[in-house]
C-alpha positions in Angstrom: -20.2 -27.4 -44.8 -22.4 -24.3 -44.5 -24.4 -21.7 -46.4 -23.7 -18.0 -46.0 -26.7 -15.7 -46.3 -25.8 -12.1 -47.0 -28.2 -9.2 -47.0 -27.6 -5.6 -48.1 -29.5 -4.2 -45.2 -30.9 -5.5 -41.9 -34.4 -4.5 -43.1 -34.2 -7.6 -45.3 -33.8 -9.9 -42.2 -37.5 -10.8 -41.9 -37.6 -12.0 -45.5 -34.6 -14.2 -44.9 -36.1 -16.0 -41.9 -37.7 -18.6 -44.2 -34.3 -19.4 -45.7 -32.6 -19.8 -42.3 -35.5 -22.1 -41.1 -35.3 -24.2 -44.3 -31.6 -24.7 -44.0 -31.7 -25.5 -40.4 -34.4 -28.1 -41.1 -31.8 -29.9 -43.2 -29.2 -29.5 -40.4 -27.1 -27.2 -42.6 -25.2 -24.5 -40.6 -26.0 -21.0 -41.6 -23.9 -17.9 -41.4 -26.0 -14.7 -41.7 -24.4 -11.2 -42.3 -25.3 -7.7 -43.4 -22.8 -6.7 -46.1 -23.2 -4.1 -48.7 -21.8 -4.0 -52.2 -21.9 -0.2 -52.1 -21.4 0.8 -48.4 -18.9 -1.9 -47.3 -17.4 -3.1 -50.6 -14.0 -4.1 -49.1 -15.6 -6.1 -46.2 -18.0 -7.8 -48.7 -15.2 -8.8 -51.1 -13.0 -10.1 -48.2 -15.9 -12.1 -46.9 -16.7 -13.6 -50.3 -13.0 -14.4 -51.0 -12.6 -16.2 -47.7 -15.9 -18.1 -47.7 -14.7 -21.3 -49.2 -11.8 -21.6 -46.8 -14.4 -21.3 -43.9 -16.4 -24.2 -45.3 -19.1 -22.2 -47.0 -20.4 -24.2 -50.0 -23.1 -21.8 -51.3 -23.8 -18.1 -50.8 -27.3 -16.6 -50.9 -27.2 -12.8 -51.5 -30.4 -10.8 -50.8 -30.7 -7.2 -51.9 -33.2 -4.7 -53.0 -33.1 -1.8 -55.4 -29.8 -1.8 -57.4 -29.2 -5.3 -55.9 -25.5 -5.5 -56.8 -24.6 -7.7 -53.8 -24.9 -11.1 -55.6 -23.0 -9.9 -58.7 -20.1 -8.5 -56.6 -19.9 -11.7 -54.6 -20.0 -13.9 -57.6 -17.2 -11.9 -59.2 -14.8 -12.8 -56.5 -15.6 -16.4 -55.5 -15.8 -19.7 -57.4 -18.7 -20.8 -55.1 -22.3 -20.9 -56.3 -24.1 -17.7 -55.7 -27.9 -17.5 -55.4 -29.5 -14.1 -55.8 -32.6 -13.2 -53.8 -34.2 -10.1 -55.1 -36.0 -8.2 -52.3 -39.1 -6.1 -53.0 -38.9 -2.5 -52.0 -41.8 0.0 -51.8 -41.7 1.5 -55.3 -41.3 -1.2 -57.9 -42.3 -4.4 -56.0 -38.9 -6.0 -56.5 -38.8 -5.8 -60.3 -35.8 -3.5 -60.1 -34.0 -6.0 -57.8 -34.9 -8.9 -60.0 -33.7 -7.3 -63.2 -30.5 -6.2 -61.6 -29.7 -9.7 -60.5 -30.6 -11.5 -63.7 -28.5 -9.1 -65.9 -25.1 -10.5 -64.9 -22.3 -10.1 -67.5 -20.8 -13.2 -69.2 -18.7 -15.2 -66.8 -20.4 -14.0 -63.6 -23.2 -16.5 -63.1 -25.8 -15.8 -60.4 -28.8 -18.2 -60.0 -31.7 -16.0 -59.2 -35.0 -17.0 -57.5 -38.3 -15.2 -57.3 -38.7 -11.8 -55.5 -38.7 -12.5 -51.8 -38.3 -16.2 -52.5 -36.1 -16.9 -49.5 -37.3 -20.5 -49.0 -36.6 -21.4 -52.6 -33.2 -19.9 -52.4 -32.4 -22.1 -49.4 -33.9 -25.2 -51.1 -31.7 -24.5 -54.2 -28.7 -24.3 -51.8 -29.8 -27.7 -50.3 -29.9 -29.2 -53.8 -26.4 -28.0 -54.6 -25.0 -29.4 -51.3 -26.9 -32.7 -51.8 -24.8 -33.3 -54.9 -21.8 -34.1 -52.7 -23.4 -35.0 -49.4 -25.4 -38.3 -49.1 -27.0 -37.3 -45.8 -28.4 -34.1 -47.3 -29.4 -35.9 -50.4 -31.4 -38.5 -48.4 -33.1 -35.7 -46.4 -33.9 -33.9 -49.7 -35.5 -37.0 -51.1 -37.7 -37.3 -47.9 -38.6 -33.6 -48.2 -39.7 -34.1 -51.8 -41.7 -37.3 -51.0 -43.4 -35.4 -48.1 -44.4 -32.6 -50.5 -45.9 -35.2 -52.9 -47.8 -36.8 -50.1 -49.2 -33.4 -49.1 -50.5 -32.8 -52.6 -52.0 -36.3 -52.7 -53.8 -35.6 -49.4 -55.1 -32.2 -50.8 -56.2 -33.9 -54.0 -58.2 -36.6 -52.1 -59.8 -33.9 -49.9 -60.8 -31.8 -52.9 -62.1 -34.9 -54.8 -64.2 -35.9 -51.8 -65.5 -32.4 -51.3 -66.7 -31.9 -54.8 -67.8 -35.5 -55.7 -71.3 -35.8 -56.9 -73.5 -38.3 -55.0 
């Protein structure tokens, strides 16, 4: 069981650190690669086609601009693909986001927010949790911990702004 994180350029690596950290917190092995839908299409397709045989359960594909990586990968694998649009200098990631969510019929790509690496990883965790009880239990603890953090914040704010 593992998650593969693909990025179109090494310049996206800093954005993906949150995804790697989140997956490792759940003890999910991560394979990280730079593969390009445009500059290394043959290598990208070969990687995607062989992913399931290597134990990959989910692929996260981060790309900016034309952002075709997720679509190309989804076209050649039956595995779930999560698109992670990356913001570039000119359009703030809107171009990437629109490229990823406009997949043709039959080529689904689940897409998260621009630069939303942590949510991409957590979506992968949720997918894996469907068939892995250990991951499901860890996910339940994570969700409960988030709820406790909100309760603590609420209590702090209530105390801060209470009258009298």
